[in-house]
N, C-alpha and C positions, 0 to 999 in steps of 0.2 A: 846511517841516519844521523842527522845533525839536530841536536836538541839545544835550544837557547834557554838561558835562565831568564827570570823576570828582570833581573838587573841589566842583562845585555839588551833585552827588548826595550827597556826604558831608556837606556843610554843611547841606543840607536835612534829612538824616536826623538830624543832631545837634540841629537846631532843633526838629524834631517830638518828639524824645526829651525835650528840655528843656521844651517846652510841656506834654507829657504829665505830666512830673514835677511841674511847677508846679501843674497842675490837680488832681493827686492829693494833694498835701501838705495842703490844707485839710480834705479828707475824712478823711485819716489822723489829723490832730489832733483833729477832732470825734469820731471813733470812739474814740480813746484817752481823751479826756475823758469820754465817755459810759461807757466801761468802768470808769474809775476811780470815777466817781460811783456806778455800780452796785456796785462792790466795797465802798465805804463804806456804802451803804444795806444791802447784804447783811450786813455785819458788825454794824451797829446792830440790825437785825431779829433776827439770830441770837442776839445777846446778850440782847435783850429777851425772846425766847421762852425762852431758858435760865433767865433770872431769874424769869419768870412761872411756869414749871413747877416751879422750885425752891421758890417761895413757896407753890404749891399742894400741895407735898409729894407729888407723883406717885410719886417713888421709893419712898416708904414702902408704897404699894399693891403695887408689884412686889416689894419686900422681904418683905412679909407673905405673898405667894404663893410665895416661895422662889426667885425669879429670881436674887437676888444670890448664893445658894449655888451655883447652877449656873454662873453667870458667874465666880464666884471660883475654881472648879475649872479654868476655862479661862484664868485669869490676867487677867480683865477686871474693870473696876469699873462698877457700875451707875450710869448718869447719863442718864436719859431726856431731860431738858431739853437737855443738850449734843447728844445724838444727833439729836433733832428740829430743834434749831437749826442743826446742820451740814447736815442734809438741805435745809432751807429756804434756807440760805446758798448752797449749790451750785445749787439751782434758780434762785434770783435771779441768780446770776452767769451761768448759762447763758442766761437771757433777755437780760441786758445784752450778753453776748458775741454773741448772734444779732443784736441790734440794731446793734452795731458792725460786724459782718460785712456786714449789709445796706447800711449806709452806704458801705462800701468796695466794694460790688458783687461780693462773693464769694458769689454765690447758691448755688453747688453745695455749698460748705462749710456754708452756712447751712441748706440743705435737709437735709443729713446731720444736723446738730445738732438741728434741729427734729424729725426722725424719732426721734433718740435720746431727746431730752428729753420729747417728747409720747407716745411709744409705749413705749420700752424702760425708761426710768427709773422711771415709776410702777409698772410691773410688778415691778421689782427691789425697790422699797420695799414693795409689798404682800407679796411673797414673804418679805422680811425680817420684816415684822410678823407674818406667819403663823407663822414659825419661833419668834419671840419668844413669841407666845401659846401655841404648842405646848409650849415649855419650861415655862411657868407651869402650863398645864393638865395636862401629863403628871405633874409633881410633885404637884399637888393630887389627881389621880385615883389616883396611886400610893399616897399616904397614905390615901385613903379605902378603897381596895381592901385595903391592908395591915391597917388597923385593923378593917375589917369581917371579914376572914378570920381575924384573931386573935381577935375577939369570937366568931366561930363555931367557934373552936378547930380551924381547919384546919391540918394539919401543914406545909404549904408556903405560908404566908401571904406571905413575901417573894418567892417565885417568882411568885405571882399578881400581886403589885404590879409586879414587873419586866415581866411580860408585858403588863400594862395600860399601863405607860409606853411600852414599845416599840410597842404598837399605835397609841397616839396619835402617836408620832413617825413611824411609817410613813405614816399618813394625812396628817400635816402635810407630809411630804416630797413625797408625791404631789400634794397641792394646790399646794405652793410651786413644784414643777417645772412644773405646768401654767400657772403665771404666766410 
């Protein structure tokens, strides 16, 4: 029968702890390097998307539809390229973070992030896009209804336009909430 002393048990525990630490450090360094590379790639791609959409003058389309007026009332500035670039940046960062977590063996955290990135995040982006389109469409429909009602010499043309705007917003909120 083999009996260990307290000193041997303590020494063995410290050695196991040290070996575990030494075997973990290379994985940690690789995970950090992968995440930093992902951060750089995400920055480059986000800036490229922003510049491409700026050169395509997508903001002018939204300005002509009246989105900037609505955003200006909320204290926001219209920049579609920056918005889409940031969405892509965070998606790429999440992918590289999941890769880093997989290397570290943190599978439960990785599973949670995968669920958020693959299930929840796209639904939030779609709901946001629905609300942005609702802002544009509601303003356009409000103008059409107002001008049509004024052309027909209706006494409450502005009321009809307001009702049309709110109807579009109500349907948009219902659709966005279903996402």
